[in-house]
Z-matrix of the N, CA and C atoms (Angstrom, degrees):
N
C 1 1.446
C 2 1.537 1 110.36
N 3 1.316 2 115.63 1 -39.76
C 4 1.464 3 121.55 2 179.41
C 5 1.525 4 110.34 3 -61.41
N 6 1.346 5 116.42 4 -43.94
C 7 1.464 6 120.35 5 179.06
C 8 1.517 7 111.30 6 -63.91
N 9 1.321 8 117.00 7 -39.02
C 10 1.457 9 120.98 8 -179.85
C 11 1.522 10 110.82 9 -62.66
N 12 1.317 11 116.85 10 -41.82
C 13 1.460 12 121.10 11 179.24
C 14 1.526 13 110.94 12 -60.94
N 15 1.322 14 116.93 13 -49.07
C 16 1.455 15 119.57 14 -178.56
C 17 1.526 16 112.07 15 -71.50
N 18 1.321 17 117.61 16 -28.84
C 19 1.455 18 120.13 17 174.51
C 20 1.516 19 110.00 18 -64.11
N 21 1.323 20 116.51 19 -40.59
C 22 1.456 21 120.97 20 179.27
C 23 1.520 22 111.07 21 -67.97
N 24 1.328 23 116.95 22 -43.12
C 25 1.458 24 121.55 23 -177.05
C 26 1.524 25 111.63 24 -70.71
N 27 1.319 26 117.11 25 -34.59
C 28 1.461 27 120.42 26 -175.45
C 29 1.522 28 112.63 27 -60.45
N 30 1.306 29 116.81 28 -26.33
C 31 1.455 30 120.18 29 -179.88
C 32 1.516 31 114.03 30 -73.85
N 33 1.288 32 117.66 31 -6.00
C 34 1.461 33 119.61 32 -177.17
C 35 1.517 34 111.14 33 -81.81
N 36 1.317 35 114.79 34 154.47
C 37 1.455 36 120.08 35 177.28
C 38 1.520 37 109.97 36 -136.66
N 39 1.329 38 117.35 37 39.35
C 40 1.458 39 120.29 38 -173.31
C 41 1.531 40 114.94 39 -60.34
N 42 1.324 41 122.21 40 -29.70
C 43 1.468 42 118.12 41 177.43
C 44 1.532 43 114.22 42 -70.06
N 45 1.298 44 118.95 43 -20.58
C 46 1.463 45 120.83 44 -177.01
C 47 1.521 46 113.62 45 -64.17
N 48 1.351 47 120.53 46 -44.25
C 49 1.468 48 118.15 47 175.82
C 50 1.523 49 112.30 48 -62.41
N 51 1.324 50 117.02 49 -34.50
C 52 1.474 51 120.13 50 178.09
C 53 1.519 52 109.18 51 -63.06
N 54 1.334 53 115.47 52 -46.74
C 55 1.460 54 120.15 53 -178.24
C 56 1.529 55 110.41 54 -60.70
N 57 1.325 56 117.09 55 -43.52
C 58 1.458 57 120.53 56 179.52
C 59 1.517 58 111.51 57 -62.16
N 60 1.334 59 116.40 58 -42.59
C 61 1.462 60 120.29 59 179.90
C 62 1.521 61 111.17 60 -63.65
N 63 1.306 62 117.11 61 -44.71
C 64 1.470 63 120.47 62 -177.11
C 65 1.524 64 110.36 63 -67.12
N 66 1.331 65 117.11 64 -41.47
C 67 1.459 66 119.56 65 -177.39
C 68 1.529 67 112.11 66 -71.29
N 69 1.331 68 117.94 67 -29.31
C 70 1.460 69 121.49 68 -178.56
C 71 1.521 70 112.87 69 -99.15
N 72 1.315 71 117.55 70 6.14
C 73 1.462 72 120.96 71 -175.12
C 74 1.528 73 110.81 72 -69.90
N 75 1.335 74 114.61 73 138.75
C 76 1.455 75 121.51 74 173.28
C 77 1.516 76 107.63 75 -155.41
N 78 1.309 77 116.16 76 153.74
C 79 1.460 78 119.70 77 179.63
C 80 1.518 79 111.92 78 98.29
N 81 1.335 80 116.23 79 -175.60
C 82 1.469 81 119.82 80 -177.19
C 83 1.524 82 111.59 81 -67.29
N 84 1.314 83 115.44 82 143.08
C 85 1.457 84 121.16 83 178.46
C 86 1.508 85 114.33 84 82.64
N 87 1.319 86 116.62 85 8.17
C 88 1.462 87 118.46 86 -178.00
C 89 1.525 88 112.03 87 -128.08
N 90 1.315 89 116.79 88 26.90
C 91 1.461 90 119.25 89 -178.45
C 92 1.527 91 112.18 90 -79.11
N 93 1.336 92 116.97 91 -11.36
C 94 1.464 93 120.34 92 178.37
C 95 1.520 94 109.33 93 -138.19
N 96 1.302 95 115.50 94 168.94
C 97 1.456 96 120.64 95 178.84
C 98 1.520 97 110.95 96 -61.14
N 99 1.327 98 116.28 97 -49.14
C 100 1.462 99 120.95 98 -179.27
C 101 1.535 100 110.13 99 -62.73
N 102 1.321 101 117.20 100 -40.07
C 103 1.464 102 120.99 101 178.75
C 104 1.515 103 112.02 102 -61.83
N 105 1.318 104 116.88 103 -42.19
C 106 1.467 105 120.61 104 179.58
C 107 1.529 106 111.01 105 -65.39
N 108 1.332 107 116.68 106 -41.05
C 109 1.463 108 120.15 107 178.82
C 110 1.522 109 110.86 108 -68.15
N 111 1.331 110 117.11 109 -41.13
C 112 1.470 111 120.08 110 177.32
C 113 1.526 112 111.34 111 -60.98
N 114 1.331 113 116.76 112 -42.62
C 115 1.461 114 120.82 113 179.26
C 116 1.533 115 110.53 114 -62.85
N 117 1.314 116 116.50 115 -43.22
C 118 1.465 117 119.95 116 179.48
C 119 1.530 118 111.02 117 -64.18
N 120 1.331 119 117.59 118 -41.22
C 121 1.462 120 120.78 119 178.37
C 122 1.521 121 110.39 120 -65.48
N 123 1.322 122 117.08 121 -40.68
C 124 1.468 123 120.16 122 -179.96
C 125 1.527 124 111.53 123 -66.03
N 126 1.335 125 117.39 124 -38.16
C 127 1.470 126 120.94 125 -177.41
C 128 1.528 127 113.33 126 -80.46
N 129 1.337 128 116.98 127 -39.31
C 130 1.463 129 120.11 128 -171.80
C 131 1.514 130 114.39 129 -119.92
N 132 1.311 131 117.89 130 -10.51
C 133 1.459 132 120.24 131 -176.54
C 134 1.523 133 110.89 132 83.75
N 135 1.330 134 114.43 133 -178.79
C 136 1.463 135 119.66 134 -176.29
C 137 1.524 136 113.41 135 -71.57
N 138 1.313 137 117.82 136 -13.12
C 139 1.467 138 121.05 137 -178.78
C 140 1.524 139 112.34 138 -64.68
N 141 1.338 140 118.39 139 -21.40
C 142 1.469 141 119.29 140 -179.13
C 143 1.524 142 111.39 141 -62.68
N 144 1.331 143 116.79 142 -24.82
C 145 1.460 144 119.94 143 -178.04
C 146 1.525 145 112.54 144 -71.45
N 147 1.318 146 117.77 145 -16.34
C 148 1.451 147 120.60 146 -175.62
C 149 1.517 148 113.25 147 -112.18
N 150 1.315 149 117.74 148 15.98
C 151 1.463 150 120.50 149 175.84
C 152 1.525 151 108.71 150 -65.29
N 153 1.301 152 116.01 151 130.43
C 154 1.460 153 120.70 152 179.97
C 155 1.513 154 114.08 153 84.19
N 156 1.333 155 117.82 154 3.91
C 157 1.458 156 120.19 155 -177.46
C 158 1.509 157 111.66 156 -67.11
N 159 1.327 158 117.43 157 -46.95
C 160 1.467 159 121.06 158 -176.24
C 161 1.533 160 111.38 159 -64.09
N 162 1.339 161 120.27 160 -48.37
C 163 1.470 162 118.13 161 177.70
C 164 1.529 163 112.93 162 -61.07
N 165 1.313 164 116.89 163 -38.39
C 166 1.465 165 119.60 164 178.97
C 167 1.519 166 110.97 165 -66.15
N 168 1.328 167 116.39 166 -39.07
C 169 1.459 168 120.63 167 179.90
C 170 1.522 169 110.24 168 -64.22
N 171 1.344 170 116.58 169 -45.25
C 172 1.467 171 119.71 170 179.75
C 173 1.527 172 111.87 171 -66.78
N 174 1.313 173 117.23 172 -28.13
C 175 1.468 174 120.41 173 179.34
C 176 1.518 175 111.46 174 -76.51
N 177 1.332 176 117.44 175 -39.58
C 178 1.458 177 120.99 176 -173.13
C 179 1.528 178 114.30 177 -91.60
N 180 1.308 179 118.51 178 -26.59
C 181 1.457 180 120.45 179 -173.24
C 182 1.518 181 114.80 180 -62.55
N 183 1.324 182 121.31 181 -45.57
C 184 1.465 183 117.77 182 179.98
C 185 1.524 184 113.06 183 -56.48
N 186 1.310 185 116.97 184 -43.15
C 187 1.461 186 120.64 185 179.11
C 188 1.520 187 111.12 186 -64.10
N 189 1.320 188 116.69 187 -44.86
C 190 1.460 189 120.91 188 -178.67
C 191 1.519 190 111.18 189 -62.72
N 192 1.314 191 116.77 190 -44.31
C 193 1.465 192 120.28 191 179.69
C 194 1.517 193 110.44 192 -63.83
N 195 1.331 194 117.44 193 -43.10
C 196 1.466 195 119.74 194 178.89
C 197 1.521 196 111.98 195 -63.76
N 198 1.319 197 117.39 196 -36.87
C 199 1.467 198 120.24 197 177.84
C 200 1.528 199 110.41 198 -63.38
N 201 1.339 200 116.84 199 -47.17
C 202 1.468 201 119.23 200 -179.73
C 203 1.527 202 111.12 201 -64.15
N 204 1.328 203 117.73 202 -42.10
C 205 1.460 204 119.79 203 178.92
C 206 1.528 205 111.37 204 -63.83
N 207 1.332 206 116.37 205 -42.01
C 208 1.460 207 120.19 206 178.91
C 209 1.517 208 111.55 207 -63.84
N 210 1.317 209 117.06 208 -42.15
C 211 1.461 210 120.03 209 179.62
C 212 1.520 211 111.67 210 -65.27
N 213 1.333 212 117.20 211 -38.01
C 214 1.464 213 119.85 212 178.01
C 215 1.526 214 110.76 213 -66.09
N 216 1.330 215 116.86 214 -39.97
C 217 1.462 216 120.02 215 177.96
C 218 1.532 217 110.90 216 -66.78
N 219 1.318 218 116.47 217 -39.85
C 220 1.460 219 120.53 218 177.45
C 221 1.522 220 110.85 219 -63.71
N 222 1.319 221 116.29 220 -39.22
C 223 1.470 222 121.12 221 177.34
C 224 1.536 223 110.48 222 -62.32
N 225 1.333 224 116.85 223 -44.20
C 226 1.463 225 119.99 224 178.49
C 227 1.523 226 111.39 225 -65.22
N 228 1.315 227 116.95 226 -40.16
C 229 1.465 228 120.61 227 178.04
C 230 1.522 229 110.93 228 -63.30
N 231 1.319 230 116.71 229 -42.85
C 232 1.460 231 121.30 230 178.77
C 233 1.535 232 110.61 231 -61.94
N 234 1.324 233 116.12 232 -44.40
C 235 1.476 234 119.78 233 177.77
C 236 1.525 235 110.92 234 -62.75
N 237 1.335 236 117.87 235 -38.72
C 238 1.451 237 121.59 236 -179.78
C 239 1.535 238 111.01 237 -65.93
N 240 1.359 239 115.70 238 -42.68
C 241 1.463 240 120.59 239 -179.64
C 242 1.532 241 110.39 240 -65.42
N 243 1.309 242 117.21 241 -39.40
C 244 1.459 243 121.62 242 179.51
C 245 1.535 244 112.45 243 -74.88
N 246 1.309 245 115.93 244 -16.36
C 247 1.459 246 120.06 245 -179.06
C 248 1.521 247 112.95 246 83.73
N 249 1.340 248 116.35 247 20.48
C 250 1.468 249 120.42 248 -178.12
C 251 1.513 250 113.00 249 -84.00
N 252 1.315 251 117.88 250 -9.16
C 253 1.465 252 119.24 251 -177.22
C 254 1.467 253 113.29 252 -71.45
């Protein structure tokens, strides 16, 4: 269950929209990082933080799941070879 949770979370890229907003910020209310984020939240709401989340999740999840499955199989093989099963 723990692996499933982190597999799901790993696909997120929520800091990337923040980074883009801060780096491209200009005008009033954007003289600082916090100011740029506050302006974005005021104009668009909290949903701006999750732009691109679904495409990133679909791109990264197959690889992440295969890595976890492969590692679990390798762990079982190692235990079998050592005779720990």
